[in-house]
C-alpha positions in Angstrom: 0.0 -0.1 -0.2 0.9 4.0 -0.5 2.5 5.5 2.3 -0.1 6.6 4.9 -2.5 4.9 3.3 -4.8 2.8 6.2 -6.7 -0.2 5.1 -9.6 -0.8 7.5 -10.9 -4.6 7.8 -14.6 -5.4 7.0 -15.8 -5.7 10.8 -19.4 -7.1 9.8 -18.0 -9.8 6.6 -19.7 -12.7 8.7 -22.2 -10.4 10.4 -25.8 -12.4 10.3 -27.5 -9.3 9.5 -26.3 -8.4 5.9 -29.0 -6.6 4.5 -29.7 -3.1 4.5 -33.1 -2.6 5.3 -34.7 1.2 5.0 -38.0 2.1 6.4 -40.7 2.5 3.8 -41.9 6.0 5.4 -38.0 7.2 5.3 -38.4 10.2 2.8 -42.0 11.5 4.4 -40.4 11.6 7.4 -37.0 12.6 6.7 -38.9 15.7 5.3 -40.9 16.1 8.3 -38.1 15.7 10.8 -35.6 18.0 9.3 -38.1 20.9 8.9 -39.3 20.5 12.5 -35.8 20.5 13.5 -34.3 23.7 11.7 -37.6 25.2 12.6 -35.6 26.2 16.1 -32.6 27.8 14.5 -30.0 26.5 16.9 -27.4 26.1 14.3 -26.8 29.0 11.8 -27.8 28.2 8.2 -24.0 27.1 7.5 -23.4 25.1 10.7 -27.0 23.2 9.7 -26.5 22.3 6.4 -23.3 20.7 7.3 -25.4 19.0 9.9 -28.0 17.6 7.3 -25.2 16.3 5.4 -24.8 13.8 8.0 -28.1 12.6 7.2 -29.2 11.5 10.9 -32.8 10.3 9.1 -31.0 7.7 7.1 -29.5 6.3 10.2 -33.2 6.2 11.6 -34.5 4.6 8.8 -31.7 1.6 8.9 -32.0 1.4 13.0 -35.7 1.4 12.5 -37.0 -0.3 9.6 -39.9 -2.0 11.1 -41.6 0.8 13.1 -44.6 2.4 11.2 -44.9 6.1 10.3 -46.0 7.2 13.8 -43.0 5.3 15.9 -40.6 5.9 12.9 -41.2 10.2 13.5 -40.0 9.2 17.1 -36.7 7.7 15.9 -36.1 10.3 13.5 -37.0 13.2 15.9 -34.7 11.9 18.7 -31.8 11.7 16.7 -31.8 15.4 16.1 -32.4 15.8 20.2 -29.2 13.6 21.0 -26.8 14.8 18.1 -27.8 18.4 19.3 -27.3 18.1 22.8 -23.9 16.2 21.6 -23.1 19.2 19.6 -23.8 21.6 22.0 -22.0 19.6 25.3 -18.6 19.0 23.2 -18.1 23.2 23.6 -19.2 23.2 27.0 -17.4 23.2 30.2 -18.8 20.5 32.8 -21.2 23.3 34.2 -22.5 24.8 30.7 -23.3 20.9 30.2 -25.2 19.8 33.1 -27.6 23.0 32.4 -28.2 21.9 28.6 -28.6 18.3 30.1 -30.8 19.8 32.9 -32.8 21.9 30.8 -33.6 18.9 28.5 -34.7 16.9 31.6 -37.0 18.8 32.9 -38.6 19.4 29.5 -39.1 15.2 28.9 -40.5 15.3 32.6 -42.8 18.2 32.6 -44.0 18.5 28.7 -47.3 20.3 29.1 -45.3 23.2 30.8 -44.5 26.2 28.7 -40.7 26.5 28.6 -39.1 29.8 29.9 -38.8 32.7 27.9 -35.3 33.5 26.3 -34.3 29.4 27.5 -31.8 27.5 25.0 -33.7 25.7 22.3 -32.9 22.5 23.2 -35.7 22.7 25.8 -38.5 23.1 23.7 -36.9 21.2 21.1 -36.6 18.5 23.7 -40.3 19.3 25.1 -42.1 19.1 21.4 -40.5 15.8 20.4 -41.7 14.3 23.7 -45.5 15.5 23.9 -45.4 13.3 20.0 -43.5 10.6 21.3 -45.7 10.0 24.2 -48.7 10.0 21.7 -47.3 6.5 20.5 -45.2 5.0 23.3 -46.2 2.2 25.8 -46.1 3.4 29.1 -43.3 0.7 29.8 -41.3 2.7 27.0 -41.7 6.2 28.2 -40.8 5.2 31.3 -37.2 3.2 30.7 -36.7 6.3 27.7 -36.7 8.9 30.6 -34.5 6.5 32.9 -32.0 5.7 29.9 -32.0 10.0 28.4 -31.1 11.2 32.7 -28.4 8.5 32.6 -27.1 9.6 29.2 -27.2 13.0 30.0 -25.0 12.6 33.1 -22.5 10.8 30.9 -22.5 14.0 28.8 -21.4 16.1 31.7 -18.7 13.8 33.0 -17.3 14.1 29.3 -17.2 17.3 29.4 -15.4 17.6 33.1 -13.1 15.0 31.8 -11.8 16.8 29.0 -11.9 19.8 31.5 -9.6 17.8 33.6 -7.5 16.6 30.4 -7.9 13.1 31.6 -5.9 10.5 30.3 -7.6 7.2 29.6 -6.2 3.4 29.3 -8.2 1.1 26.9 -10.1 -0.1 29.6 -11.1 3.2 31.1 -11.6 4.6 27.8 -14.2 2.0 26.7 -16.3 1.7 30.2 -16.8 5.8 29.6 -17.2 5.1 25.9 -19.7 2.4 26.8 -21.9 5.3 29.0 -21.2 8.3 27.0 -22.2 6.9 23.4 -25.1 8.7 22.4 -27.1 5.1 20.6 -28.4 4.7 24.5 -31.3 6.5 24.3 -31.8 5.9 20.4 -31.7 2.2 20.7 -34.8 2.7 23.2 -36.9 3.4 20.2 -36.8 0.1 18.9 -39.4 -0.8 21.8 -41.2 2.2 21.5 -44.2 0.0 20.7 -43.0 -2.8 22.9 -43.9 -3.7 26.4 -40.5 -5.3 27.9 -40.6 -5.5 31.4 -37.6 -3.7 33.4 -36.7 -7.0 35.1 -36.3 -8.2 31.6 -34.2 -5.2 30.5 -31.8 -5.9 33.6 -31.1 -9.2 32.9 -27.6 -9.8 32.6 -27.7 -11.4 29.1 -29.7 -8.2 27.5 -27.1 -6.1 29.8 -24.1 -7.7 28.5 -25.8 -7.5 24.8 -26.3 -4.0 25.0 -23.2 -3.4 26.6 -21.0 -5.6 23.7 -23.3 -3.6 21.4 -22.5 -0.1 22.5 -18.7 -1.1 22.0 -18.9 -2.2 18.7 -21.4 1.0 17.7 -18.3 3.0 20.0 -15.8 0.9 18.3 -16.6 2.1 14.9 -17.4 5.5 14.9 -13.9 5.5 16.3 -12.3 4.1 13.8 -14.1 6.0 10.8 -14.0 9.3 13.0 -9.8 8.9 13.5 -8.5 10.5 10.4 -10.6 13.7 10.4 -10.0 14.1 14.4 -5.9 13.6 14.4 -6.1 15.9 11.4 -7.8 18.3 13.5 -5.6 17.5 16.5 -9.1 16.5 18.4 -8.2 12.6 18.7 -7.5 12.5 22.3 -10.9 10.8 23.2 -10.3 8.2 20.6 -9.9 4.6 20.4 -7.3 4.3 18.5 -4.9 6.9 19.7 -5.2 5.4 23.2 -4.4 1.6 21.9 -1.3 3.3 19.9 0.2 5.1 23.3 -0.9 2.2 25.6 0.6 -0.5 23.1 3.1 1.5 21.2 1.6 1.0 17.7 1.6 2.9 14.2 -2.0 3.2 13.2 -2.4 0.5 11.1 -1.2 -1.5 13.9 -3.9 -0.3 16.2 -6.3 -0.2 13.2 -6.0 -4.0 13.3 -5.5 -4.7 16.8 -8.9 -2.9 17.0 -10.0 -4.7 14.4 -9.6 -8.1 15.9 -11.0 -7.0 19.1 -14.0 -6.1 17.6 -14.3 -9.4 16.1 -14.2 -11.1 19.6 -17.1 -8.7 20.7 -19.1 -9.9 17.8 -18.7 -13.7 18.7 -19.5 -12.2 22.3 -23.0 -10.8 21.2 -23.8 -13.7 18.9 -23.5 -16.3 21.5 -25.3 -14.6 23.5 -28.0 -13.9 21.1 -28.2 -17.5 20.7 -28.8 -18.2 23.8 -31.6 -16.2 25.4 -33.4 -17.0 28.8 -36.9 -17.6 28.4 -39.6 -15.6 30.0 -42.7 -17.3 28.9 -43.9 -17.3 25.2 -45.7 -13.8 25.2 -42.3 -12.0 26.3 -40.2 -14.1 24.7 -41.7 -13.1 21.4 -41.1 -9.2 21.9 -37.6 -9.9 23.0 -36.6 -12.1 20.1 -37.9 -8.9 18.0 -35.6 -6.3 20.1 -32.6 -8.1 20.3 -32.9 -8.5 16.6 -33.2 -5.2 15.9 -30.2 -4.6 18.0 -27.8 -7.1 15.3 -29.3 -4.7 12.9 -28.2 -1.6 14.6 -24.6 -3.0 14.0 -25.5 -3.1 10.3 -27.1 0.0 10.0 -24.1 2.3 11.8 -21.9 0.9 9.5 -23.5 1.3 6.8 -24.7 4.8 7.5 -21.1 5.5 7.8 -20.0 5.2 4.7 -23.3 6.7 3.0 -23.7 9.3 4.8 -21.0 12.1 4.5 -20.3 12.3 8.3 -16.7 10.7 8.2 -15.7 10.4 4.6 -17.2 13.2 2.5 -18.0 12.1 -1.2 -15.4 9.2 -0.8 -17.3 7.1 1.9 -18.8 4.9 -0.9 -15.1 4.3 -2.6 -13.7 3.5 1.0 -17.0 1.2 2.4 -15.7 -1.0 -1.1 -12.0 -0.6 -1.2 -11.4 -0.1 2.5 -8.7 2.3 2.4 -7.8 5.8 3.2 -5.0 8.2 3.1 -4.2 10.1 6.5 -4.9 13.6 6.0 -2.2 16.1 6.9 -2.7 17.6 10.1 -4.0 21.3 10.2 -5.2 23.8 13.4 -8.6 23.9 13.1 -10.4 26.2 15.1 -13.3 25.3 18.0 -16.7 26.6 16.4 -19.9 26.2 18.5 -22.8 25.0 16.9 -24.6 28.4 16.6 -21.5 29.6 14.3 -20.4 28.7 11.1 -18.0 25.9 10.4 -15.5 26.9 7.9 -11.6 25.4 7.0 -9.1 27.6 6.2 -8.9 28.9 3.1 -5.2 26.9 2.3 -6.8 23.2 4.1 -5.0 20.9 2.3 -6.7 18.0 0.5 -6.6 14.2 1.5 -8.3 12.0 -1.2 -11.0 14.1 -2.3 -12.1 14.8 1.2 -10.8 16.8 4.2 -11.8 18.0 7.7 -14.1 20.5 6.3 -16.3 18.1 4.5 -17.2 16.7 8.1 -18.8 18.1 10.6 -18.3 16.4 14.3 -21.6 15.4 15.1 -20.7 13.0 17.6 
């Protein structure tokens, strides 16, 4: 291979969920959800355009292929909510992130209360999201979503505190933290928005382990695909590739290979649990079977979306998905940009292939 060319192993070469499934309500709900979110003007026009290139509705369409229109619209809307919180918290200290999270949680817990004048737009966005969601979500799903979103909000604050303190992770400590902070946690609850899977099932050790393994796989994929842009911006400190390189004294390609083997081990672990589920009776088992099938599909959906959208690789995604190679971008200094400011690269930004750090908004 050419110098500075990195090979990404096909992590899903043996993954049973091979088909790219799309929700039939994708186009209609994508339009409705994006128009709804943009009406809050939480991002500048240029930043909103870059954010839209992430095409979160496409991820929703792949992750929730079986939901009806009402459920799928909730899935599209929650993508906007989670990624908005993540985007704002990226440029916030711990106290500011706490305020953002508290605002959203108050709106979710009190959806019929008018939001305070002059409040951050995320509060009203969260309120409207939840008013619509509770029209279709089961009471069980509602309660579980609130609980998990609170956990996710707490983790966002902790991640901001780690940045403030410049906390250095080992592989083990990073994986534990990443498992908590990954934005997929509240997103995955939407797969059971119309289900009544009891809490005692969700707290079963096998189900908990499947969730943790899934979060690990999704986090690994996101870190591998975001690494190139992050290292070029000098923003790769909270990325598994960098942590593996430092801890194990590996170069970039060797770190990618090591992580690829780690991902294979996680896949085997997930499939073992998938094929050895406990039984809770016929009615509950039917819902659990559908749900864990959705969990397996999430891995395929995230992988496919990572290449089809312009989030990580600009317009080069489909080529990289097939050829599995990319060139390391040259390191450049990029200004930290808050979500309400325009995203722009320096005029002399160098290209690496057909995409550059300015092509991809850091939306997780």
